[in-house]
KOLGU-116985 format. One record per atom (N, C-alpha, C): x, y, z; residue in one letter. Coordinates in steps of 0.001 Angstrom, whole numbers, plus 500000, padded with zeros to 6 digits. Example, Ala and Ser with C-alpha at 12.3 -4.5 7.8 and 13.67 -1.06 7.14 Angstrom:
% KOLGU-116985
513190494310507800A512300495500507800A513200496700507800A512850497750507080S513670498940507140S512900500030507870S
//
This chain:
% KOLGU-116985
861625298759774526M862195299315775730M862236300838775655M862540301356774467Q862617302811774316Q861263303466774612Q860175302794774259E858846303356774511E858567303436776013E858990302434776771Y858841302481778231Y859636303640778825Y860857303792778363V861700304885778853V861049306221778529V860547306370777325R859896307616776930R858678307914777819R857837306915778000C856614307119778785C856915307388780260C857794306612780827Y858082306763782254Y858982307954782557Y859572308559781532S860415309739781736S859615311042781725S858375310988781329A857535312196781277A857324312734782696A857123314040782819P856887314628784143P855700313952784839P855888313562786085N854884312921786936N854396311571786403N855100310986785461A854664309711784891A854588308614785941A855584308503786778M855564307452787793M854476307718788831M854291308981789178G853248309316790147G851880308893789662G851606309103788385C850323308700787806C850162307181787856C851216306474787571R851119305015787607R850922304496789023R851464305168789995F851298304738791389F849902305028791923F849163305929791285E847807306242791741E846922305002791738E847144304121790801Y846380302871790750Y846527302122792067Y847738302027792569Y847992301293793806Y847539302082795030Y847657303393794975R847185304217796086R845677304098796268R844966303844795182A843500303798795226A842949302422795607A843785301441795791I843295300083796056I842403300035797289I842792300658798370T841977300628799589T840617301274799347T840610302421798678D839338303074798354D838478302178797470D839088301553796476N838337300670795593N837733299493796347N838496298913797248L837972297804798043L836781298255798880L836898299415799487N835789299937800299N834557300198799444N834746300790798269H833619301049797368H832979299744796918H833794298751796628N833257297458796194N832454296796797309N832924296902798538Q832181296327799664Q830816296995799812Q830765298301799622E829491299017799673E828592298590798515E829162298453797344A828386298150796143A827719296781796207A828358295803796834I827774294456796848I826744294263797949I826412295320798665Q825352295193799666Q824011294889798995Q823832295345797776T822648295033796983T823108294247795764T822718292993795705K823163292149794595K822494292557793285K823282292486792208L822752292730790877L821766291629790510L820666291993789891K819663291012789498K819799290600788029K820529291389787253M820727291069785840M821815290001785705M821827289278784584P822904288303784378P824264289001784319P825233288394784951V826588288940784976V827529287904784361V828307288331783389L829281287459782752L830627287670783439L831181286606783969A832466286703784666A833340285525784242A834422285846783592F835360284782783236F836770285331783231F837700284429783321G839101284806783294G839851283926782316G841010284392781935G841839283622781020G842535282481781730G842712281414781014E843326280226781614E844740280497782123E845411281490781540T846774281782781981T846825283003782910T845647283498783309A845629284680784190A844784284384785428A843574284902785479T842748284783786688T841999283467786787T841904282742785693G841194281465785722G839751281649786167G839279280803787059M837897280863787550M837745281826788725M838791282556789069G838749283445790229G837621284458790191G837448285153789077M836393286156788969M835020285503789060M834838284406788372F833566283685788408F833237283250789839F834209282766790555N833983282290791921N833686283417792902N834166284630792619R833929285765793522R832627286512793234R832109286432792015M830967287243791614M829666286959792356M829379285740792819P828122285538793529P827949286429794759P829006286989795266A828884287918796396A828150289184795982A828162289515794678G827552290760794238G826503290614793155G826173289379792770A825196289184791706A824435287880791928A823153287892791563E822312286703791744E822470285697790613E822706286170789394D822760285304788216D824129285454787554D825063284611787954V826427284696787442V826652283582786427V827162283966785272R827475283011784214R828924283231783812R829586282185783421G830954282368782970G831744281089782979G833009281244782729S833900280103782665S835333280594782614S836199279658782442E837603279982782196E837804279970780693E838302281054780145A838446281180778696A839852280799778250A839946279879777298P841258279571776732P841855280817776079P843123280867776003L843830281993775423L843314282310774015L843088283606773747F842678284110772430F841289283651771991F840391283381772934T839045282958772528T837975283852773126T838264285108773356F837312286023773968F835989286071773202F836039286296771892V834816286437771094V834018285147771123V834657284030770964V833968282743770969V833308282496772324V833937282915773395T833392282713774736T832232283654775013T832324284888774595V831327285902774912V830115285842773985V830289285488772746E829215285554771759E827949284804772179E828010283573772672P826777282891773063P826036283617774192P826756284172775104F826131284918776208F825389286133775662F826017286882774785L825397288080774231L824250287739773291L824374286677772536A823352286309771559A822043285913772223A822089285403773445H820883284932774123H820452285847775266H820935287049775264T820593288002776310T819683289076775741T818534289265776365E817669290359775944E818271291665776408E818261292639775510R818808293946775852R817664294884776175R817787295613777248Q816774296587777642Q817418297942777746Q816756298952777183C817238300320777302C816579300961778511C817301301834779190P816705302488780363P815539303390779983P
//
């Protein structure tokens, strides 16, 4: 609790934290523009079983042609991601 008090007591600390929420409308507009051209590369989209679940996976087809993913059990990020990365060819620009 003391760490929260310390961080939020700094000058303009709350203002900085509110910027995230102030930018939501801009972010939504930018995202709408960005999905006008779907990504052609594979996109990994998954959420935690106790957080977003399949929400991200279900929304990604709006912006990508090849969406892969699942709902990840708690604390299994590496196990979930490793097969996707191991079978993906990497290309440098």
